[in-house]
BARODREN-891633 format. One record per residue (C-alpha): residue in one letter; chain; y, z, x. Coordinates in steps of 0.25 Angstrom, whole numbers, plus 5000, padded with zeros to 4 digits. Last residue first. Layout:
<rs>
 marfi zavo   py   pz   px
     a    A    Y    Z    X
...
</rs>
This chain:
<rs>
 marfi zavo   py   pz   px
     f    A 5290 4671 4898
     a    A 5277 4672 4906
     a    A 5285 4673 4919
     g    A 5281 4663 4930
     a    A 5295 4658 4934
     f    A 5298 4668 4945
     d    A 5310 4668 4954
     h    A 5309 4683 4957
     k    A 5322 4687 4951
     y    A 5321 4677 4940
     s    A 5308 4682 4935
     c    A 5313 4696 4936
     l    A 5325 4692 4927
     e    A 5317 4685 4917
     m    A 5307 4697 4916
     i    A 5319 4707 4915
     t    A 5326 4699 4904
     h    A 5321 4708 4892
     n    A 5327 4721 4898
     n    A 5332 4725 4884
     r    A 5318 4726 4880
     s    A 5315 4738 4888
     f    A 5302 4739 4895
     t    A 5292 4750 4895
     g    A 5285 4758 4907
     d    A 5292 4771 4904
     e    A 5301 4770 4916
     n    A 5307 4757 4910
     l    A 5301 4744 4915
     g    A 5310 4731 4917
     n    A 5315 4732 4931
     d    A 5303 4736 4938
     l    A 5293 4730 4928
     i    A 5300 4716 4928
     c    A 5302 4716 4943
     d    A 5288 4720 4946
     m    A 5283 4708 4936
     v    A 5292 4698 4944
     d    A 5286 4703 4958
     k    A 5272 4703 4953
     y    A 5273 4688 4948
     k    A 5278 4684 4962
     n    A 5269 4694 4969
     l    A 5257 4687 4962
     q    A 5261 4673 4967
     a    A 5264 4677 4982
     k    A 5252 4686 4983
     m    A 5242 4675 4978
     g    A 5248 4665 4988
     d    A 5247 4675 4999
     d    A 5232 4678 4996
     f    A 5228 4690 4987
     p    A 5215 4696 4990
     d    A 5220 4706 5000
     t    A 5208 4710 5008
     e    A 5195 4718 5004
     t    A 5189 4725 5016
     d    A 5183 4737 5009
     h    A 5175 4745 5019
     k    A 5179 4758 5014
     r    A 5179 4754 5000
     k    A 5192 4758 4992
     y    A 5188 4761 4978
     h    A 5196 4756 4966
     k    A 5189 4761 4954
     r    A 5192 4754 4941
     h    A 5197 4762 4930
     f    A 5186 4761 4919
     n    A 5180 4775 4917
     g    A 5193 4783 4916
     e    A 5202 4785 4928
     a    A 5214 4792 4921
     n    A 5206 4805 4917
     c    A 5215 4814 4924
     v    A 5228 4806 4921
     v    A 5223 4806 4906
     c    A 5222 4821 4906
     n    A 5235 4823 4912
     v    A 5241 4815 4902
     v    A 5234 4822 4891
     n    A 5238 4836 4896
     d    A 5253 4831 4898
     s    A 5253 4829 4883
     v    A 5253 4815 4877
     d    A 5262 4810 4866
     i    A 5260 4796 4861
     k    A 5270 4785 4859
     f    A 5260 4774 4865
     f    A 5271 4770 4875
     k    A 5275 4785 4878
     a    A 5260 4788 4881
     l    A 5259 4776 4890
     k    A 5271 4780 4898
     r    A 5265 4794 4899
     l    A 5252 4788 4905
     e    A 5260 4781 4915
     r    A 5267 4794 4920
     e    A 5254 4801 4921
     l    A 5247 4789 4929
     n    A 5257 4790 4940
     t    A 5251 4782 4952
     k    A 5239 4774 4946
     m    A 5246 4772 4933
     d    A 5259 4767 4940
     e    A 5250 4757 4948
     y    A 5245 4752 4934
     k    A 5259 4749 4929
     i    A 5261 4752 4914
     v    A 5270 4744 4906
     l    A 5273 4747 4892
     l    A 5277 4737 4881
     d    A 5281 4739 4866
     e    A 5285 4729 4856
     i    A 5276 4717 4862
     t    A 5277 4705 4852
     r    A 5291 4700 4856
     g    A 5302 4709 4860
     n    A 5306 4700 4871
     l    A 5304 4711 4881
     f    A 5290 4714 4875
     l    A 5285 4700 4875
     q    A 5291 4699 4889
     i    A 5283 4711 4895
     y    A 5270 4706 4889
     t    A 5271 4692 4894
     a    A 5276 4697 4908
     y    A 5263 4705 4909
     f    A 5253 4694 4907
     n    A 5263 4684 4914
     y    A 5262 4692 4927
     w    A 5247 4694 4928
     y    A 5244 4680 4923
     n    A 5253 4673 4934
     a    A 5247 4681 4945
     a    A 5233 4679 4940
     w    A 5233 4664 4938
     q    A 5226 4663 4925
     k    A 5214 4654 4927
     g    A 5214 4655 4942
     y    A 5224 4659 4953
     f    A 5221 4673 4955
     f    A 5206 4674 4949
     f    A 5203 4660 4955
     e    A 5208 4666 4969
     w    A 5199 4678 4967
     q    A 5187 4670 4963
     s    A 5189 4661 4975
     k    A 5191 4673 4984
     y    A 5178 4680 4980
     k    A 5173 4685 4993
     t    A 5187 4688 4998
     f    A 5192 4695 4985
     l    A 5180 4704 4985
     n    A 5181 4707 5000
     d    A 5172 4720 4998
     p    A 5163 4720 4986
     l    A 5167 4727 4973
     y    A 5157 4737 4968
     t    A 5165 4750 4969
     a    A 5178 4743 4964
     a    A 5171 4739 4951
     l    A 5167 4753 4946
     s    A 5174 4752 4933
     d    A 5170 4737 4931
     i    A 5155 4739 4933
     q    A 5149 4727 4940
     g    A 5144 4715 4934
     h    A 5148 4705 4945
     e    A 5157 4697 4936
     q    A 5164 4710 4931
     m    A 5165 4715 4945
     y    A 5172 4702 4950
     e    A 5181 4702 4938
     r    A 5185 4717 4940
     k    A 5188 4714 4955
     f    A 5197 4702 4951
     e    A 5204 4711 4941
     s    A 5207 4722 4951
     m    A 5212 4712 4961
     m    A 5221 4706 4951
     a    A 5227 4720 4947
     e    A 5229 4724 4961
     f    A 5238 4711 4964
     p    A 5244 4712 4951
     n    A 5250 4726 4953
     r    A 5246 4732 4939
     i    A 5253 4731 4926
     i    A 5247 4738 4913
     l    A 5255 4733 4901
     v    A 5255 4741 4888
     a    A 5258 4733 4876
     r    A 5264 4734 4862
     t    A 5264 4724 4850
     f    A 5251 4717 4853
     s    A 5247 4706 4844
     i    A 5233 4704 4848
     n    A 5228 4689 4850
     s    A 5232 4690 4865
     k    A 5235 4677 4873
     a    A 5250 4678 4873
     p    A 5250 4693 4875
     s    A 5243 4691 4888
     e    A 5229 4696 4889
     h    A 5224 4707 4898
     t    A 5222 4716 4886
     k    A 5219 4731 4883
     i    A 5223 4735 4869
     v    A 5231 4748 4867
     i    A 5231 4760 4858
     v    A 5218 4756 4850
     s    A 5216 4756 4835
     n    A 5227 4746 4832
     d    A 5218 4734 4836
     r    A 5212 4727 4849
     r    A 5199 4734 4851
     s    A 5190 4728 4861
     e    A 5188 4742 4869
     g    A 5193 4753 4860
     m    A 5182 4762 4864
     f    A 5186 4762 4879
     g    A 5175 4772 4882
     g    A 5167 4766 4894
     r    A 5158 4759 4884
     k    A 5170 4752 4878
     l    A 5175 4748 4892
     a    A 5161 4742 4896
     n    A 5161 4735 4883
     a    A 5173 4727 4887
     d    A 5179 4720 4874
     y    A 5193 4715 4877
     i    A 5205 4715 4869
     s    A 5206 4730 4872
     g    A 5208 4743 4865
     t    A 5212 4757 4869
     y    A 5208 4770 4862
     v    A 5218 4780 4858
     g    A 5218 4794 4864
     t    A 5232 4791 4870
     l    A 5231 4796 4884
     q    A 5216 4794 4887
     e    A 5216 4781 4879
     i    A 5228 4776 4887
     l    A 5222 4780 4901
     h    A 5209 4773 4898
     r    A 5216 4760 4893
     t    A 5224 4761 4906
     w    A 5211 4760 4914
     t    A 5207 4748 4906
     n    A 5220 4741 4909
     g    A 5221 4744 4924
     s    A 5227 4732 4929
     g    A 5215 4724 4932
     p    A 5218 4713 4922
     y    A 5232 4711 4919
     s    A 5237 4721 4908
     a    A 5239 4724 4894
     l    A 5237 4736 4886
     a    A 5241 4729 4873
     t    A 5246 4738 4861
     l    A 5243 4734 4847
     p    A 5250 4746 4840
     q    A 5240 4757 4836
     f    A 5237 4758 4821
     w    A 5227 4769 4823
     g    A 5220 4774 4835
     f    A 5206 4774 4841
     e    A 5202 4787 4847
     v    A 5202 4793 4861
     k    A 5202 4809 4861
     r    A 5212 4812 4872
     c    A 5211 4816 4887
     v    A 5196 4812 4888
     n    A 5190 4815 4901
     s    A 5192 4830 4899
     f    A 5203 4836 4907
     r    A 5205 4848 4917
     f    A 5194 4843 4928
     e    A 5189 4856 4934
     g    A 5192 4861 4948
     t    A 5192 4875 4942
     t    A 5205 4880 4948
     l    A 5211 4867 4950
     n    A 5209 4863 4936
     y    A 5209 4848 4938
     c    A 5216 4836 4931
     k    A 5230 4840 4934
     m    A 5226 4837 4949
     t    A 5226 4823 4945
     d    A 5242 4824 4945
     q    A 5242 4820 4959
     p    A 5239 4806 4955
     v    A 5226 4800 4961
     t    A 5221 4796 4975
     f    A 5223 4809 4982
     a    A 5218 4818 4972
     e    A 5223 4832 4975
     v    A 5213 4843 4979
     k    A 5219 4857 4975
     k    A 5206 4864 4972
     m    A 5194 4854 4972
     l    A 5192 4846 4960
     l    A 5198 4834 4967
     a    A 5188 4834 4978
     t    A 5176 4834 4968
     e    A 5182 4822 4962
     y    A 5183 4815 4976
     l    A 5168 4818 4977
     n    A 5165 4811 4964
     s    A 5173 4799 4969
     r    A 5166 4799 4982
     e    A 5153 4800 4975
     e    A 5156 4788 4966
     n    A 5162 4780 4977
     n    A 5150 4780 4987
     i    A 5150 4789 4999
     e    A 5154 4783 5012
     d    A 5169 4786 5010
     l    A 5166 4801 5008
     e    A 5177 4805 5018
     d    A 5188 4799 5010
     f    A 5186 4808 4998
     l    A 5185 4821 5005
     k    A 5197 4817 5014
     k    A 5205 4813 5001
     g    A 5202 4826 4994
     a    A 5207 4835 5006
     i    A 5218 4826 5009
     s    A 5224 4828 4995
     p    A 5222 4843 4996
     n    A 5230 4845 5008
     r    A 5232 4859 5013
     d    A 5226 4867 5001
     l    A 5214 4858 5001
     i    A 5212 4859 5016
     n    A 5200 4869 5017
     q    A 5193 4863 5004
     i    A 5191 4850 5011
     g    A 5178 4855 5018
     i    A 5173 4863 5006
     k    A 5174 4850 4997
     k    A 5167 4842 5009
     n    A 5156 4852 5010
     l    A 5153 4852 4995
     v    A 5154 4836 4994
     y    A 5143 4836 5005
     n    A 5135 4846 4998
     n    A 5135 4837 4986
     y    A 5132 4825 4994
     q    A 5120 4832 5000
     s    A 5115 4837 4987
     k    A 5116 4823 4981
     a    A 5108 4817 4992
     m    A 5115 4806 5000
     g    A 5116 4792 4994
     y    A 5129 4789 4999
     k    A 5131 4794 5013
     p    A 5136 4808 5017
     l    A 5147 4809 5027
     p    A 5142 4815 5040
     t    A 5142 4830 5043
     s    A 5153 4836 5052
     p    A 5164 4833 5042
     n    A 5176 4825 5047
     k    A 5188 4833 5047
     v    A 5195 4837 5034
     e    A 5210 4833 5034
     h    A 5222 4842 5033
     e    A 5227 4843 5047
     n    A 5241 4850 5050
     s    A 5237 4864 5046
     s    A 5225 4864 5054
     t    A 5212 4867 5047
     d    A 5205 4855 5051
     m    A 5191 4856 5044
     t    A 5178 4851 5050
     s    A 5176 4865 5057
     e    A 5178 4872 5044
     l    A 5165 4865 5039
     n    A 5157 4869 5051
     f    A 5162 4883 5050
     f    A 5158 4883 5035
     f    A 5145 4876 5038
     k    A 5141 4887 5049
     l    A 5145 4898 5040
     d    A 5136 4892 5029
     g    A 5124 4891 5039
     l    A 5127 4905 5044
     f    A 5126 4910 5030
     t    A 5114 4903 5026
     v    A 5107 4908 5039
     t    A 5111 4922 5036
     t    A 5106 4921 5021
     v    A 5093 4915 5026
     l    A 5091 4927 5036
     c    A 5094 4937 5026
     c    A 5084 4931 5016
     l    A 5074 4931 5027
     w    A 5076 4946 5030
     i    A 5075 4950 5016
     i    A 5062 4943 5014
     l    A 5057 4949 5027
     l    A 5061 4963 5022
     c    A 5054 4961 5009
     l    A 5041 4956 5016
     n    A 5042 4969 5025
     c    A 5043 4978 5013
     k    A 5031 4971 5006
     m    A 5023 4973 5019
     y    A 5026 4988 5019
     c    A 5023 4989 5005
     r    A 5009 4983 5007
     v    A 5006 4991 5019
     f    A 5009 5004 5011
     m    A 5000 5000 5000
</rs>
């Protein structure tokens, strides 16, 4: 009996000793990791960047647990400089993962945004309104207002040259107003993605998407919202969309599938796109000039709002308030902030810059000369004719003739 008790006591002591040993080893390992981590950081007051980690960057296809551990280590690594320079912290985290695929990079970027005081470095500063900095949780739902069909809405065109952000603007308008948007087209992918007013062109929708000139439209629009984008960017975007459509890829992920040197490889198609059936430069100018002239002359278009794509990218809140004023709706700061936070939606095309992208400027000198001439006249009209709220005054009805004369231009639609 005594021997048995003695053996049990020894066994208990052995177990306790082994537990202590494991705890000590674990503690020493954590301590070593901590000091190794600290050694990768520059803690001087003049240097705000994270030094290269001692472990190599993970490759795409690594085990999920390994990837999660890597993310955790990077989060700990940049925590030390958040208070000094949060933008660099987030950017460093994002840039160091260049060899990981786009989806995982985006997820990791979202992780960085959730960390305390990390500012977005590629989105407006007011993005921080989207997060509760104490809990790190997103403050808004993905629906800012319950979206429904309306009643007796005036027929309003949401008009743009293709590639200018029309679908993205539809998403913003639905979130802002709570009324579905329509379209003269019938894109099943958009309907499946939540644009329930797709193909509707009646008074139940707040705007109707169109890329057609008023002269070709069979809808008697009385109001119009014009979305104007730099024509060089718009034409490149539209050519890429057409390429993706022909090759059966998903439009919203187009940029991740585009081959390098797209415009060089398909030079003849690009030249036909620019000079071909509609002559892109002329069509771009006349499309917008026709809508503006119809309003200034007091014919057909009774109300007109101009929204610049570039302004939506740099100051979305201001442009949303212009839209709200045009639609004569009251919106709270909370709704506007919610729309800003949910701005991307499902169909705003992503524009990833690939590490080895060697794409060159696709516009030759002749293209640039022609397009710049049209662009200069339109810039003159907008710079001298638009009010701060994005509307024109009818007493400025000669602005188009004056700008055409100033630039020795004879290609106006009127």
